N, C-alpha and C positions, 0 to 999 in steps of 0.2 A: 283022780289024785290031784291034790292041790300042789301047785308049783311053789317052790321056795322063792324068796325074793331074788336070790342070786340066779336061779334057773330062769326065771322070767326075764331078768335083765339081760342075761347072756343070749337068750332067744331073740329078743327084740333088737339087740345091737349087733347081731351077727352080720357077716358080709352079705351084701345084697338086700338087707332089710332097710326099712325106712329110717331107723335110728342107728344105722351103722356108724361106728366111731372110727376116728383116725387120729394120728398124732400130728399136730401143727405147731409151727414156731411163730410166736407173736412177740415182737420187741425183744428177741433174744431168749425167750422162755418157751419151753415145750409144754403144750397142753393137750389133753384129750378132748376132741371136739366132734360134733356131729358132722359126718361127711356130706350129707345131702342137704344141709341147711342153705337157704338162699344167701347170697353174698351180702346183700344190704336190705335195709327196711324198705327202700323204694321197690325192690324186687317183689317183696311181699305185697306192697300196695298194688303193683301191676297185676299180680295174680288175683287179688281180691276184687278188682274191677269186674271180673267175670261173674260176680254174684248179682250184678245188674239190678233187677227190680225187687230183689229180696230186701225185706226191711232190715236195716242196720240199727238205727237209733230211734228211740222213743223218749221224748222229753215232755212231760205233762201231756197236753193234747196234741203235740206235734209229732209227726212221724216222718222219717227220712229213709229212703232206700239207699243202697250202695251207689246207685246212679246219681241220686240227689246229692249225696255227700261228695262224690268225686267231681261233680260239676262245679261245686263250690270250692273244692280243693284246688282245682285247676285255675279258677278265677282268682283266688287269693295268691296262688303261686305266681301267676302272671303279674299281678300287682306288685308283689314283693320285688320281682326282678325289674319290671319296667317303670314303676312309679317311684320305688324307694331305692333302687340300685343294689339290692341284696345279691351277693355273689357267694360262691361256695366258701364255707367256713365262717361266714358272718353269723352273728347271734341274733335270734329273734326271740324276744321274751313274751311269755303268755302269763297274764295276771287276771284271772277271773274265776268265778265259781264254776261248778260243773255245768257248762252249757254245751250244746252241739258245736258251737263256734270254737270252743277250746280244742276239740278233737280235729276239726277242720284245719285250724291254724297249725296244729302239731304236724298233721300229714302234709300240708302245703310246705311248711318250713323244711322238713326232711326231703321232700320231693325236689327242691331246688338246691339241695346240698348244703343248706344252712344248718345251724345248730339250734335246737329247741331248748330254750332256757325256761324251765317251769317254775314260776315264782309262787311262793306260799301266799295264798289269797288272804290268809289271816294276818299277814305282816302289817306292821304300822308303816307310816310314811317313811320313817327313818330306816326301817329294815328293808323296805323296797328300794330306797335310795342306794343303800349299800349293795344290794344284789344287782341293780342295773349298772352301777359303776364298775363293780368288780368283774362282771361278765363282759363288759364292753358291748352292751346291747346296742344294735343299730335301729331296730324297729320293735315297738311294744304294741301288743294287741291286748286290750283290756276292756273289762265291763265298766259300767258307770261308776261304781264305787271305787274301783282301782284306778280309773282315769282321774278321779278327784284327788286321790292320795299321791299320784305321781306327777302332777302338773309341774311343781317346782323342780323336781328331779329331771324330768324330760327336757324342760327348758334349759336347765344348767348343763346337761350332758349332750344336748343336741339330738335327742332321740325322737324319731317320727313315731306318731301314735295313731293306731286305728281303734276307734271306739265301737264296742259291741253292745247292742240293746240299750241305747242311750235314751230311748223314749222320745217324748216331745220336748224335752228340755233343750235350751239353747246349747249348741255345740261349743265346748270350750275352745279357746284359741289353741292352735297347734294340733288339733285333733281332727282326723278324717273319719267320717262315718263308714261303717262296714258296708252299708247298702250302696254307698257312692264309690266304693273301692273295688268290691268283688263283682266281676262280670262272669256269671256261671258259664263254664265251658270254654273260657278263653285259653289260648295256647301259650305254653311257656317252654323255655329252653331246659334241656335235661343235661346238666353237667356230668362228666364222668364221676362215678362214685366207686369207692372200694371198701372192703370190709373193715379196714382199719382207719377210715375217716371218722372224725368226731360226729356224733349224732345228737347227744343230749347232755345238758347240764342240769342236774337236780341238786338243789341245795340241801345240805344236811347240817344240823346245828353242830358247832364246834365247841370244844372244851375251853377254848381261849376267849370266848365271848362273841365271836362272829361266825356265821355259818361258812361252810366250805362248799364249793361247787364241785360235785362229783361228776366227772366226765366219762361218758360211755361212748364207745365206738358202735358202728353198725353191727359188727361181729358180736360184740358183747350182748346187745339186746336180742339179736336174732337167736343166738345160742341159748339164752335164757328162755325164750319162747319155745324153742324146740325141747328144752329140758322139761318144761311144764307138761307138754304134750306127751313126752316119753314117760314121765312119772304116771300120768293118767293111764297110759297104755299098759304099764307094768301092773298097776292095780287091777285093771280090767281083766288082764290075762290070769292073774293069780286068783281073783275072787269074782268070777262072772256072775255068781248068784246074788251079789250085792246090788246088781243093777235091776233085779226083778222088782216089778211094781212101779217103776218109774215111767212116767208118761210125758208125751209132748216133746217138741224139738228143744234142744238146749237153748237156754236164755239166761243171761246174767243180769243182775240188778247192780247198778253202780251206787254204792252207799258210802264210799270213801273218796277223798279228794283226788282228782286227776294229777295234781302236782306231787302227790306221794307215789312212790314206786309201785305200791300194790295196785292202786287204781290205774296207774299208767301202763304197766307191763302185763301182768297176768290177766287183769280184768279187761281193760280197754283193748290193748293190742292182741290179747288172746282171743277176744271175741271177734275182732276184725279178721285176724288170720284164719279163723275157722268159719267165717261167714255166719256168725251168730247174732241174734238180736241183743242189743244192750239197752236196758231201761235206765234212764238217768233220773235221779231224784233231785228236786230243787234244793232241798235240805233234808237232813236226817230227821225222820219221825217214824217211830215203830208202827204207828197206826197207818200212816200213809204207805209205808213199806208193805204192810199186810194187804192193803187195797191193791197195790200194784202187783204183788205176787199173784193174787187171784186173777186180776184183770189181764195181765200179760202172760200168765202161766210160766212164771219164773222158775228155773230149775237150779240156779247156782247163786248162793248168797255168800259173798266174800267180804268180810269186814274185820273189825277188831272184836275181841270177846265182849266188850261192852255192848256192842250192837246186838249180838246174839242174846245177851241177857235182856236187853230192852225188848226185843221181839217176844221172848218167852214170857216176860212179866207184863206185857201189855194186857189191859183188861179186855181188849178186842181180839185177843189171840184166837179164841174159839169161834169167833164170828166169821172168819174168812177161811177159804179153802187153800191150804198150803200143801196139798198132796202132790203137786208137781215138783216140789223141791227135792233135789237129789243130794245136794251137799249144803251144809251150813257150817261156817267156820271162817278161817282166814289166818290172820297172824297179827303182828304188831305188838303183841303183849302175850304173856303166858295165860293160858286158860285154866281156871281151877278145875280139878277133876269132877266136881259136882256139876259143872256146866257141860262137860263132855257127856256125862250120864243123862242129863236132861235133854240135850239135843238128840241123843240116840233113842230116847223113849218118847219124845213129844211129837214126832212127825211120822207120817205114814210111811215114807220111803227115805227121807233124808238121812244121811250119815254125817257124823261130825268129821271135821278135818282141821288141820293146823299146819302152818309152814314156818320155817325159820329162814328168813331172808333179810337182806339189808339193802339200803340204797346202793352200797358198794358192790352187791352181788346181783343187781337188777331183780331183787326180790326172790331170786332162785336159791334154793338150798334144801336141806333135809325136810321131808314132808311126812305127815302122819295122817291117816284117814281110816274110816271104816272100822273093821274088826281090830286092826293093829292099834288104832287109837283107843278103842274102848278097853283093850287088854293092856295098853301101855299109856294111860291117860296123862302121865307127867312127862312124856317124851315128845320131842318135836319130830320124831321119825328117823329114817335112815338116809344116808348119803345117796347120791345119784350117780348115773353113769359117767358124766363129764366133770363132776365136782369131787375133788379129793378133800377129805377132812381129817385133820389130826388134832389131838389134844397135846399141848406142849407145856413144858415147865418154863419158869421165868428166863432161862437161858436159851430157850428156843428148841429144846430137845424133846422128842416125843416121849410121852409117859406110858406106862403099861395100861392095858385094857382095864377100865373100871376106875382108874385114878383121875383125880380132878386136876384141871389145868386150863390154860387159855385155849380157846377154839381158833384154829387156823384153817383157812379154806383156800383152795387153788382151783381155778377153772377159767375157760375162755369167756365166761360171762361176767368177769370182774371188770370194774371200771379201770381205765388206764391210769387214773390218778386224779388229783384235785387241781382245779383250775388255778394256774399261777401260784401254786403252793408246793414247790418241790420238796421242801423239808417235811411237810405233813405227809406227802406222798411216800417219801422214803421211809418214814416212821411206820406207816400203816401197811405198805406193800413191800414185802421183802422177798427177793428172788422169785417173784410171781405168786407168792403166798400172801393172803390178806390176814392181818392180825385183827381179829374181830373185837378184841377187848372184852369179850364175854367169857365167863368161866363155866366149864361144864365137864362132862364125862361121856364116854361111850361104853355101853355094856357089851357082853360077849355075843349078842345077836346083832350088833351094829346100830342099836337105837341110841340116839343122841339125847342127852339131858342137859338143859341149860339151868345152872344152879345159882348164878350170881352174875353181876356185871363188874368187870374191872374198871370200866369207864364210869365216871361220876355222872350218871345219867338217870333221869326219872322217866318212866314210861306212863304217861297219863292218857288213858283212853286211846292208845296207839300212837300218840304224839311224843316225840323225843323232846325232853326238856333238860337242858344241860345246866347244872348248878352254877358253873362259873359265869355264864351269861347273865343269869338272873341276879347273882350276887353282885356283879359289876354294876347293874342298874340300881340295885338297892343301896349300894354304898354312896350313891349320889344324893340320897336323902339326908338332909342336915341333922336329923335326930339320930342317925345310925352310927354307932361306933364300931360294932363288929357284927358280922352276919354269916350264917351258915345255912345253905339251902339243901334240902334232902327230901326224899320221897317217903310218904307214909301210906300204909295200906288203905285202899278204898274199895268197898264191895263192888261197885259198878264200874269204876274207871280203872281199877287195878292199882293205881297209885294216884295220890294227889300231892301237890306241891306244898311243902311246909318250910318255914324258916325260923331259925332261932336267932334272936337279935339281942345284942347288948346296946342299950341306948346311951347317949352322952348324958353327963350329969344334969339332972333337972329336966330331961326331956322324956316324953312318952310317945308311943306310936301304937295305933290299932291296925287291925287287918284292913278296915275300911280306909284309913288314912294312907296306908301303903298302896292299896289297890288304885286309889285315885292318883297317887303320885306316879305309879308305874304305867298308867293307861296309855300315855303318849310314847312310851319307850319299848314296851313289850307286847307281843300278841296276848290276848286274854288267857289262852290256855297255859301260859308261862307264869302268870301272876299267882303268888302264894295264896292259898285259901285258908291256911293255918299259920298263925303268927304267935310265937311264944317269946316273951321278953324275959331276959335274965338280968339280975343286978350285979353279977360278977362275971369274970372272964369265962368263955366257953371252954369245955374240957379239951385238952390237947395231949398228944403223945409226946415222948421225949424229943422227937424231931420237930415239934412245934406244930404238927398238923392237927387240925380240929377233928375230933373223934365223932364223925357224923353218924356212924352206926350206933354209938352210945346215945347220941341225942335222939335218934329215931326210936331206939328201944325204950328209952325213958318216956318219950311221947306216947308210944303205944301202950306202955304199962299204965300210964296215968289217964289214958282214955282221952 
């Protein structure tokens, strides 16, 4: 007899079980938390050192065991303390593409009690400058491209820099080479760490034009990791038959940036905590992904829906063996029902999945997979043992089942707040509840449906693009009188960035002109690919607010 979701959850979280829960008080708020969770991320690292000679990381033709990784972690940890004077609570920024050194730096930073600041590798020099100054970074570890972009900022702010994979080029002034800094196996001091000490700062774009640093404690990240494991255990207990036909040891492929919460927590840290192999791609390519899936016998493919589409649409799809895949999906954007059906029917054993998480929840939230997903393809799944979810009206009151409202979430996995932004924290986190800004509903089975976004945000291929930030940059163009940025549907990316512009008298502007102008101010994914010019004022409501939905609908109708 198949267990219900509630029965499986109760069984796995019962007293004495691995996922037993308890009530804990954190900063004056009571949460339901996993009782047996490690206290800190460093405790998890200590446990995973026991995997020894097991392969952990594969990058192109490079392979690293857990022993290899931790020897380098210890060497960098020692250098951070002894060479750069990093102490507990100091910020160490990471700015590079997905390299093994990214992960090593992250682990070393947390091991010495410092705070890992994960910088968006696509940011421009101006955006990186803001993040480094806002976070108060003491040491920056960066690859060649990001080293070049941060030279002026690092000099101005007095930030020490360690360069990764610099090649044979002359080392820039003020930069130390990784190979000269990291002595594998060196000893470092272990400061006392507690569950409520700060662990990470992940930057999330803000509606006021500058990103906010979302601060997570060790407890928050650890509880999220336990949550993902618990959800997998619930699914396995309810539907063990869905594991039939899967072969090989679990293995993840990293196809999303480590600076994003999905790549960081469920994929990278999830692999580490479970002793799994993690295959790192140099850059996204569906053809290369298929090669690696076959070569490394990958079982878990976690990305944004765009990447699942790319994989299925690749002309090489049938040339490679994808039979080891057990799950294909991820999050970051809604997946169209036809994609769910195609994933379910295109692989020998893989089942589709999706999750609804945010930077502010450490990616943890309602999840949907397997049969539940194919029978509820527009739902992001059901809530989880430690995460409470409510749908509330504009006054903050819960609405009846099935009614639409704003999604609020509460759990020990939430960030403690935004770095040095008390007002933004108070607006977003109320009495321990996170106001997501997303609109949705919950049906009578507990399935959550996300129907709109209250926040003025565009989801482009899993990347958050906030209109206010893009508009602020566009208004600096001398030809622009008025601008409104909004998202329009895109088959592969989910949404693409569009802008409606009213130009100044006698002026004109094209998409190419605007893209050239914005190149030094915005990351490429934020730059509008659709530009529509108007000769008259943009439509507004009685309060004077531009009717972006009207503009979007008009754009879609006109093709």
